[in-house]
N, C-alpha and C positions, 0 to 999 in steps of 0.2 A: 814349560808352564804346567801348572796344576790344572785340575778340572775346572777350578774357578779362576777367572781372569783377574786382571788388576785394573783399577779405576783411578786414572790420573787426571786432575783438573788443573787448569791454569787460571789464575785470578790476578786482578790489578786494576788500576785506574784506566780510563780510556786513553789510547795512544801509547800504552806501555810496551807494545810489541808482542802481545800474547799470540795473536793469530799467526803471525809469521813464525814465531818460535814453535808453535804447535805443529805446523807443517814440517819444519826442519827436524823436530824431534821424531815425528812419524817416520821420516825418511831414514833417520839413524837407526831406529828400532827395527824397521823392516830389513835394513841391510844386515842386522845382527840375527835375523831369522825369526823375529817376533811377528805374530799375526796381529795387526793393528787396525783399530777403527778410529778414525779421526772425525770428531763431531763438534757441535757448538751449541750454545744457548744464548738467547732463545732460538729454538730451531732443532735440527737434528732428526726430524721426522716430518713427513708431509704436513700433518696437522699442525705441528709446532711451528713450522716455517710460515704457515698462514698467520698464526698469532704474532710471529716476529714482526711482520709488517705493521700490525696494529699498534705494537708498543714502541717500536723504534722510529717510526715516521710520524710526521705531523707536528702540530703545535705542542710546546712543552707542557701546557696545561690541559692537554687533551683528556687525560685520565687522572683521577685522584690516585694517591698512593695505595689506598685500599683496593681499588679496581685493578691497578697494575699488579698487585700481589696475587689476586685471583687469576688474572690472565697468565702471569708467569708460571704459577703453579699448575694450571691446566696444560700449558705447553710442556712443562717438565714431566708431568705424568705421562703424556703421550710419548714423549721422547724416551722415557724410562721403559715403557712397555714395549715399544716397537724397535728401539735401537740398543739401549744400554744393557738391559737385562739379557736379551738373547746373546749379545756379544760376550758378556761376562760368563754366562752359562757355558758358552762354547770355548772358554779358556783364552779369550782374546784380551789384548791390552787396549782399553778404551782411553783415548786422549780427548778431553772435552774442554773447549775454550769457554770458560765460565760455567758455574753450576750454582748451587744454593747459596754459597758465600756471597755472590754478587747480589742476590735478593736480600740477604741479611744486611747488606750495606745500602743498596739503592732504595729499597722500600722500607727496610727495617730501621735505618738510621737517618738517611739524608732527607727524607720527605715526611718525617713524622716519627714518633716514637712507637714504631710498630714491630720491634724486634720480637717481642713475646708472641705476637700473632704469626709472624713469619715462622718461628720455630714450631709453634703449635700446629700450623697447617702443614709444615714440612713433615713433622712426625706422623701426622694423620694420613697424609696422602702420598708421601714419597718414601721416607724412612731409610734413605741411603746416603751415606757420606763417602767421600773419596778415600782411597787408600793413601794417596799422596797428593798434596796440593802445593803447587809452585806459585808463590806470590811474587809478581814482577813489580818491584818498587822503584820509583823514579820521581824526579821533580814534577809536581803536578802542573806547573806552568808549561813545561816542555811537552808533557803528555797531552795537555789540552790543545796546544798549538798543532801537534802532530795529528790529533784526531780531527780537528777542524780542517786541516790541510788536505784530508782525504777527499773532501768534496762529494760525499755520497748523500743519498737521501736519508740514510739512517743516522741522523744527527740530533735526534730529539733530546737525548740526555746531555750531549755536548752543549746544546743551546741553553741549558740551565746556567752555564758560565764556569769560569775557572775556579770560583770559590767552592763549588760542589766537589771538584776534583781534589782540592786540599782536604776537605772534610772526609772524602772517601779514602784518601791515602791514610790518614790517621786512623780511620775506622778499620781498614784492612790490617794495619800493623797491630792494632789491638786484638783483632780476630786471630792473628797468627799466634799471639800469646795465649789466647783462650784455648785454641786447638793446636797447641805446640807439638802434639804427638804426630800430626800429619802435615803440618805446614813446613815448607822449606823456602827461605827468603832468597830471592835472586836480585842482584843489583842490575836493573834493566837500563840504567843510564849510560852504559858503556857500548863499545863497538858490538855490532850484531854477532860477529863470530865469537867474541869472548863470552857473550851471554849464552850462545848456543852450546859452547863447551861446558859451561857450568850446568846448564839444563841437562845435557846428556849424561854428565857425570852423576848428578843427583838421582836421575831416573834409573840409570843402569845399576847403581848401588842398591837402590830400593828393590829392583826386580831380582837382583842376585840374592 
């Protein structure tokens, strides 16, 4: 590794298996000798984890899209300062389950035409993009069923319904074309092991 680490993000609709694959990827990289930080958004630092509960739990209409955008950006800034930047400066590989691309979709597309505001706020307060983004693509109906089947308290976005997931899928695919230099598409509708093999191959080639 060079003095600067690598920043890898995992994106996709709810229920696409990102969190599981992030853990499996971290294990693969650690076995290869990489110094890995596994983190998530919203969250990844004590302050950001507190905000996570605010935005992922409760009634779907608890916050407006504009308020959500401000909350997610505040959480991301704390995450960046306390977790991501220090790890990258130390030459580590940061694997993050969701980052700004999720905000571009959930607040910038699905709940109003706020994409310009998302990008402006991101440029002003964050200014960091991933080196590599893995997009986990799958049937939105299957993903929504998986997400609801988890039965956790963090189902506020799932409660918007399956229609949101279809809109999100199309939005993510469009985003992958917009940022084609860093996006890598993963077919997440297959067996977990097959998906994990593709993920590891893509990331190891990138790190090499």
